[in-house]
BAPATOR-627544 format. One line per field, with one value per atom (N, C-alpha, C): residue in one letter; atom name; z, x, y. Coordinates in nm, 3 decimals. Example, Ala and Ser with C-alpha at 12.3 -4.5 7.8 and 13.67 -1.06 7.14 Angstrom:
residues 2
residuo	(a;a;a;s;s;s)
atomo	(N;CA;C;N;CA;C)
z	(0.780;0.780;0.780;0.708;0.714;0.787)
x	(1.319;1.230;1.320;1.285;1.367;1.290)
y	(-0.569;-0.450;-0.330;-0.225;-0.106;0.003)
//
This chain:
residues 73
residuo	(m;m;m;e;e;e;l;l;l;t;t;t;v;v;v;q;q;q;v;v;v;g;g;g;f;f;f;e;e;e;e;e;e;l;l;l;l;l;l;q;q;q;a;a;a;v;v;v;k;k;k;k;k;k;l;l;l;s;s;s;l;l;l;e;e;e;e;e;e;k;k;k;q;q;q;a;a;a;l;l;l;q;q;q;i;i;i;v;v;v;l;l;l;s;s;s;t;t;t;e;e;e;t;t;t;v;v;v;a;a;a;e;e;e;l;l;l;s;s;s;e;e;e;p;p;p;a;a;a;k;k;k;e;e;e;r;r;r;q;q;q;f;f;f;g;g;g;t;t;t;m;m;m;k;k;k;g;g;g;l;l;l;v;v;v;t;t;t;y;y;y;m;m;m;a;a;a;n;n;n;d;d;d;f;f;f;n;n;n;s;s;s;h;h;h;l;l;l;d;d;d;d;d;d;f;f;f;k;k;k;d;d;d;c;c;c;t;t;t)
atomo	(N;CA;C;N;CA;C;N;CA;C;N;CA;C;N;CA;C;N;CA;C;N;CA;C;N;CA;C;N;CA;C;N;CA;C;N;CA;C;N;CA;C;N;CA;C;N;CA;C;N;CA;C;N;CA;C;N;CA;C;N;CA;C;N;CA;C;N;CA;C;N;CA;C;N;CA;C;N;CA;C;N;CA;C;N;CA;C;N;CA;C;N;CA;C;N;CA;C;N;CA;C;N;CA;C;N;CA;C;N;CA;C;N;CA;C;N;CA;C;N;CA;C;N;CA;C;N;CA;C;N;CA;C;N;CA;C;N;CA;C;N;CA;C;N;CA;C;N;CA;C;N;CA;C;N;CA;C;N;CA;C;N;CA;C;N;CA;C;N;CA;C;N;CA;C;N;CA;C;N;CA;C;N;CA;C;N;CA;C;N;CA;C;N;CA;C;N;CA;C;N;CA;C;N;CA;C;N;CA;C;N;CA;C;N;CA;C;N;CA;C;N;CA;C;N;CA;C;N;CA;C;N;CA;C;N;CA;C;N;CA;C;N;CA;C;N;CA;C;N;CA;C;N;CA;C)
z	(0.000;0.000;0.000;-0.083;-0.090;-0.064;0.019;0.055;0.024;-0.050;-0.084;-0.024;0.066;0.132;0.139;0.112;0.125;0.263;0.341;0.476;0.496;0.594;0.629;0.716;0.741;0.819;0.961;1.025;1.163;1.171;1.074;1.072;1.054;0.971;0.949;1.078;1.149;1.276;1.376;1.384;1.476;1.438;1.309;1.263;1.296;1.280;1.310;1.460;1.542;1.687;1.732;1.656;1.691;1.649;1.570;1.523;1.636;1.622;1.719;1.694;1.786;1.775;1.648;1.621;1.502;1.374;1.373;1.256;1.236;1.346;1.336;1.281;1.327;1.278;1.129;1.088;0.946;0.863;0.913;0.844;0.832;0.939;0.938;0.834;0.823;0.724;0.583;0.559;0.425;0.390;0.483;0.455;0.434;0.510;0.495;0.362;0.318;0.189;0.074;0.086;-0.019;-0.031;0.082;0.080;0.016;0.050;-0.008;-0.158;-0.200;-0.343;-0.417;-0.356;-0.421;-0.428;-0.327;-0.323;-0.416;-0.438;-0.520;-0.667;-0.732;-0.874;-0.953;-1.067;-1.148;-1.196;-1.206;-1.251;-1.396;-1.426;-1.564;-1.652;-1.771;-1.864;-1.917;-1.918;-1.966;-2.118;-2.167;-2.311;-2.359;-2.475;-2.534;-2.580;-2.560;-2.611;-2.520;-2.394;-2.306;-2.269;-2.281;-2.250;-2.375;-2.489;-2.614;-2.606;-2.638;-2.637;-2.504;-2.398;-2.268;-2.251;-2.317;-2.312;-2.427;-2.393;-2.498;-2.533;-2.446;-2.477;-2.436;-2.524;-2.492;-2.555;-2.476;-2.524;-2.644;-2.733;-2.852;-2.817;-2.707;-2.667;-2.560;-2.561;-2.459;-2.456;-2.571;-2.578;-2.576;-2.574;-2.575;-2.437;-2.436;-2.310;-2.220;-2.091;-1.995;-1.970;-1.953;-1.927;-1.796;-1.700;-1.569;-1.577;-1.681;-1.690;-1.798;-1.844;-1.946;-1.896;-1.767;-1.711;-1.708;-1.706;-1.694;-1.826;-1.938;-2.068;-2.127)
x	(0.084;0.000;0.089;0.057;0.136;0.044;0.092;0.015;0.098;0.043;0.114;0.039;0.109;0.051;0.158;0.121;0.216;0.201;0.310;0.309;0.436;0.433;0.551;0.644;0.763;0.863;0.816;0.759;0.711;0.601;0.510;0.404;0.462;0.564;0.630;0.696;0.763;0.826;0.722;0.611;0.505;0.453;0.438;0.390;0.491;0.621;0.725;0.728;0.708;0.708;0.596;0.488;0.374;0.393;0.496;0.519;0.567;0.541;0.594;0.743;0.811;0.955;0.987;0.908;0.931;0.912;0.811;0.786;0.898;0.950;1.062;1.186;1.212;1.328;1.314;1.194;1.170;1.187;1.138;1.153;1.300;1.376;1.518;1.592;1.557;1.621;1.589;1.463;1.423;1.493;1.496;1.559;1.709;1.775;1.920;1.955;1.878;1.908;1.873;1.767;1.730;1.836;1.886;1.985;2.114;2.159;2.282;2.265;2.150;2.126;2.127;2.076;2.073;2.211;2.295;2.426;2.526;2.515;2.614;2.578;2.646;2.625;2.722;2.682;2.775;2.890;3.007;3.125;3.106;3.150;3.138;3.238;3.194;3.281;3.386;3.510;3.619;3.613;3.654;3.653;3.794;3.827;3.958;3.966;4.082;4.105;4.058;4.029;3.980;4.090;4.216;4.327;4.378;4.318;4.363;4.352;4.463;4.465;4.505;4.516;4.554;4.705;4.781;4.927;4.969;5.012;5.041;5.189;5.277;5.420;5.485;5.571;5.651;5.788;5.892;6.028;6.059;6.145;6.184;6.255;6.330;6.405;6.330;6.201;6.120;6.147;6.158;6.177;6.323;6.417;6.558;6.600;6.707;6.756;6.815;6.794;6.848;6.995;7.075;7.218;7.243;7.155;7.173;7.168;7.108;7.091;7.180;7.282;7.371;7.443;7.476;7.548;7.461;7.332;7.240;7.216;7.247;7.217;7.336)
y	(-0.117;0.000;0.123;0.219;0.342;0.460;0.550;0.668;0.791;0.884;1.007;1.125;1.197;1.313;1.420;1.543;1.652;1.714;1.709;1.766;1.847;1.934;2.011;1.929;1.981;1.910;1.884;1.983;1.967;1.861;1.862;1.762;1.622;1.613;1.485;1.436;1.526;1.489;1.438;1.505;1.462;1.324;1.299;1.168;1.059;1.088;0.989;0.960;1.062;1.041;0.949;0.942;0.858;0.712;0.683;0.547;0.458;0.328;0.232;0.213;0.147;0.125;0.045;-0.058;-0.141;-0.059;0.026;0.110;0.212;0.266;0.361;0.293;0.169;0.096;0.065;0.026;-0.002;0.124;0.236;0.364;0.403;0.379;0.412;0.328;0.201;0.114;0.162;0.193;0.239;0.369;0.464;0.593;0.580;0.494;0.481;0.416;0.317;0.255;0.348;0.425;0.520;0.629;0.678;0.785;0.737;0.616;0.563;0.544;0.497;0.477;0.610;0.716;0.846;0.909;0.885;0.949;0.883;0.754;0.687;0.702;0.794;0.818;0.732;0.684;0.605;0.694;0.634;0.708;0.750;0.870;0.919;0.845;0.809;0.739;0.835;0.788;0.873;0.884;1.000;1.023;1.052;0.998;1.024;1.169;1.229;1.363;1.474;1.445;1.551;1.650;1.612;1.704;1.777;1.748;1.808;1.960;2.027;2.172;2.233;2.153;2.207;2.218;2.129;2.137;2.228;2.350;2.448;2.455;2.404;2.410;2.279;2.228;2.111;2.132;2.112;2.136;2.047;2.096;2.019;1.890;1.891;1.771;1.690;1.696;1.628;1.478;1.414;1.269;1.226;1.319;1.280;1.229;1.150;1.092;1.200;1.184;1.279;1.249;1.353;1.336;1.263;1.279;1.216;1.064;1.008;0.864;0.800;0.870;0.814;0.691;0.686;0.572;0.446;0.462;0.348;0.278;0.342;0.279;0.210)
//
């Protein structure tokens, strides 16, 4: 059974205070699962090329070997 009623916050609090302990626990479970479901948004899918145009300068010798590592090669 589903009941839809528009009430203010104070009226809602008064209605919750009138519930039995079991009903309050059931309400708490429903609200906690609903809140978690609403907060967890699916991760946005990554798109290729999102950094395109953001790197405006790159040195000409960017891919050349560093002098500090000549002994390692």
